[in-house]
N, C-alpha and C positions, 0 to 999 in steps of 0.2 A: 382563370386563376388556379394555381396548383394547390394541392392539399396543405402544403406547408404554409403558403400565403393565407389560405383560408383559416388555418389554426391561429396564425398571428393576428388576423383581423378579429377573430372571435375573442381572443384574449384581450385585445385592446378595448373592444366593446364592453367586456365584462369589467375591466378596470375602470372604465368611464362610469359605469353604473354604480360600482362600489364607491367611487369618489362622490357621486351625486347623492347616494344613500347616506354617506357620512355627513355631507353638508346639510341635508335635510334633518338628520338626527341632531346635529349641533344647533340648528335653527329652531328645533322643537316643532317641526312641521310634519303632519301626518302623511303617510304614503303607503303604497302596497307594492309588493314585488310579485310579478306574475311569471310562473315557470311552466313551460310546455312539458307535460308528462306523457302525452301520446300524440302522435301525428300520423294520420293515415293518408297516403297520397291519393290524389295530387294536392299537395300543400306547399306553401312557400316558406315553411319553417321546419324545425327539427326538434326532437326530444332534447330537453336541456336548455333550449333557447329561453331568454329572460327579457322582461321589460319592467320598467318601473312606472307606476301611475301616481301622479300627485293628486291631492285632494280636489284641485280645480279641473281635473280631467286630462292634464298634460301627460302624454305618453312618451317615454324614452326607451329606446330599444326596439326589438322586433320579435313578435310572437305570432305573426300571421298577417295576411293581407288586409286591405281596407274592408273587405266583406265582414271580417270578424272583429275588427278593431272597436266598433261601436259597442258590441256586446261585452268585449273585454273591459273597456274603460268603465262602462256602467256597473259591471259586476265588481270591479275593483273599488269603485267609489262607495258602493253599498257595503263592501267589506270594511272599508275605512270607517264608515259610519257606525257599524255595529261593533267593530274591533274584533271580529271573528273571521278566521280563515274559511275558505270555501273551495270546493271543486266545481269546475264548470266544464260541461261537454257541449261542443258545437258540432252537430252531426245530423245527417238525415238517415243514418243507419237504423234499422229496426231493432234497437236494443231495449231490454226491459228497464223500467224506471227504477232508480235507486234513490232512497230517501236522502242520502248524503251528497248527491250529485245534482247540481242545477243544470237542467237540460235546455238547450236552445237549438232551433233548426239552423242548419248551415245555409246562409243566404247566397253563397257563391254558386255560380253556374258550374264550376269545376266539381263541386259536390265532394270535396275532401272531408276529413274529420279531425277535430282537435279536442284534446282534453287538457285542462290547465289547473294548476294549483295556485291559489291567491293567498298570500300571507301579508296581512296588514301590520303596519307599525304605527301605533298611536301613542303620542307622548302621555306619560302619566299625569294626572291632574296635580296642580300646584296647591299646596296648603301653606298659607301664611299663618304662622304662630305668633300671636301678639302677646308680648310680655317678656320679662327678663327673669322670671322665676325659675327655680330648679325644675318644676313640672313642665315649664315651657321647653326647656332644653331637652328633657327626657322625651317629651312628646315628639319633638323634631326628629330625634334619632329613631324612635319607634316607627314613626310614619314612613321614614325612608325605607326601613326594613320590610315593610309590608306593601311597598310598591308605589308610594306617593313621591312626588318631588316636594320637598319641604324646605321652608325658609323661616328663620326667626327674624321678626321685625320688632326689636325691643323698643324702638322709638323712631317713628318716621317724622322728620321735621316738616312742619307746614308753615310756610311763609316766615321762616326763621324762628318760629315758636315751637316748643316741645309739644308733641302730641302724635296722633296717627292720621295719616292722610289717605282717604278713600281713593283718590286719583292715583296715588302710587301703587296701591293694591291692584287697581285695574290695569295700569301700565304693565305690571308684572305678569298679568294673565292669571290672576288668582281664581281658583275654582272653589276652594273652601277656606274659611277663616276659622281658626281655633283661638278664642280669646282666653288666655291663661295668665291674665294680669293679677288675679287673686288679691284684690284690694288696692292695687297700685295703678290708679287711672282706669278703673273698670268702665265708667260711663263714657269717657273719651274714646277708649279703644272700641267699645261695643258700638258706639254711634258711627265711627269710621267704617267698621266692618259692615254694618247694615246699610250705610250709604254707598258702599262699593257694589260692584256687579256680581259678587261672589254668589254661587248657587246656593250655598248654605253657610250659616254661621253657627258655630258650636261654642258654648260658654261653659267653662269650668266654674261651677257654682252650685250651691245647695238650691233646693226648690224655693225656699223662702227668699233667698237672695236673688234668685232668678226673677221671681215675680216683682220684687222691688225694682230691679233694673228694667224690666219690661215697662213698668209704670213710668220710670224716668225717661225711657226712650219715647214714649208717647208725648211727654211734655216737651221733648226736644224736636217734635215734629215728624217722627217716624210713623208711617201709617200702618194699619193692621195687615195689609197685604204683604208688606215687607217684613213685619214682625213674624209672619208665618214661616219665614226662612230661618228663624232663630230656634235652635235646639238646645235646651237647657233643662237639666244638667246635660253635659256634653255626651255622656255615654251611659251604658247600663250600670245599675247599682252593683258594685262589686265590693262594697264596704272598704274602700280604699283609705289608707292613712298616710303612706309615704308618698313623696313626689313621684317615685317610679310607678306606684300603684295608681295614683291619680292620672298620670300620663297614659298608662295602659288602658284604663277605662275610657278616656277621651278618644284615644286612637281607635279603640273598638267601635265607638260611635261613628267615627269617620269611615271605617271599613263598611259598616252596615249601611250608612247613607250612600256611599259610592255604589254599592251593589243594588240597592233599592232604586236609585236613579237610573242606573244602566238598564235594569229590567223594565222600568217604566218607559224609557226611551225605546227599547226594543218592541214593547207592545204598541207604542204610538206609531212606530215605523211600520209595523205589520198592518196596522189599521189605516195608515195614510195612503192616499193615491200615489201612484208612481210619479216621481218628479225630481226636482233639483235637490241636491244635498248640500246642506250648510255645514261647513267645517271651520274650525278656528286654528290659527297658528298659535302655539304656546311659546311665548318668549323664553329663551334659555336662561336658567338661573342656577348657579351652583347650589347643591343641596345643603341646607342648614347654615347658609351664609346670611348674615344680616342684610336686609334690603337697604341698599344705599350706603352701607357702612364700609369705610376703607379697611383694607386688609394689610397686615404686616406693618402697622404703625409702630413707632418706638414704644416699648413697654407691652407690646402685644405679641402673640405667638400664633402661627397658623396651624390649627389642628390638622395633623396629617391624615386623619381618617375622613373627615367631612369637609375640610377646607374652611371651617369657621375661624374667625379671628377671636382669640381668647385673651382677655386682659390678665397678664401674668400675676399682678398683685392680688387679684380676686379669684384666681383659679382654685377650684376645690378638688379637681381630678388631675393628679400629677403622677407620672411614672419616671423613675430614675433608670435610664437605659443606656448602657455603654458609657457611663460617666457623665451623661448630660440629662437634663430634665426635659420631659415632653409633656405638654399641657393639653388638656381636653376640655370641651364644653360640657360634657356630661359623662356619667358613668358608662353609658352604652358604648360611646366611642372609645373609652379607656379599655373596656373589656375586649372590643373588637381589635384594638391595636395589640393587646397582649397575646392574642392568638397568632399573629403573624407580624411582629414588629419590623423585620427587615423589608417585608413587602411594602408596608406603608411609608417607611423612611425612604426607600428607593423611589417611590412614586411621588413623593412630596416635592414642592418647588425647590430646586437646587440639588436634588438627589440626596444621596447618603451623606455627603459632606456638609450640606446646609439644609437639613430637613425642615427647618422652621421658616425658611425664607426671610429671616430677619437680618438686618445689618449687624455687623459685629458689635457695635456699641449697645445694641438692644438685647444682647444675649446675657 
């Protein structure tokens, strides 16, 4: 095959990997991209060659022969587990040890050398914010800005009755639940959160109210082991008064918990024997969109910043732009829109001509 044909084949392979990468991102599935950064002959690869490794160990692409593939796959899965990139050297060359390089002996008889860079992509954890309060909406926006996937669940129907459904939270792949009902269905929301498989449940409440709700949960059959997952008040004491301040404190609690859990997982992994890696696919969910709620219904407006459906009659955050009104779920989205209105209008459903995605009669 000539050089031109080789280059066409390489481009085709790269395009296939990019398409697979996008599909995995859309599906919320973790993966790692492996890139060859050094190849000493004799090797069957070259600098710049890439492969993609899924969480289950499936390898797509080519970064070396079968001798090195087992090492590459295992290193990629470890990188997915920790969420940290790594450099891997596979070589029998007498090189000095480097703290930032994971060294492996080259098992191939050909005795070449490879050095690879592994970059994992791990979906951000999903936070379900329970409640329809101003603090709930603000918390959703704050959470997205600090790297969470966030969704408002104002009311998850359960068997046709109003309430919150733990099974729906689990189906969405919820990692954290923030209960921001603030007096409107606190016990029902908290019980659903604690009966879900969420790693932690945070409650916006005072110490006194939190203790009362803990007692109520015991009466509802929640055991002490599960109550240990409850963090209330939700975040550090910042003397919050406004919905924005309350949301800020709660999201600070989410950030702290996320890092504490990641550090604990890292320590556990370092102490555990070498073995299989368990990973989970995170179901895709548009950020800040109500779980199970229809979008673009009559009398509703699709927020161009976060995609949430906003009830026009109750909207508190409105901008008059270019002779038309644009509605937002929270002040955070409104401020973000005002920074670059044309960008958000162009990216919204229907483009600049129909930024709200609403039928004409609903405008």
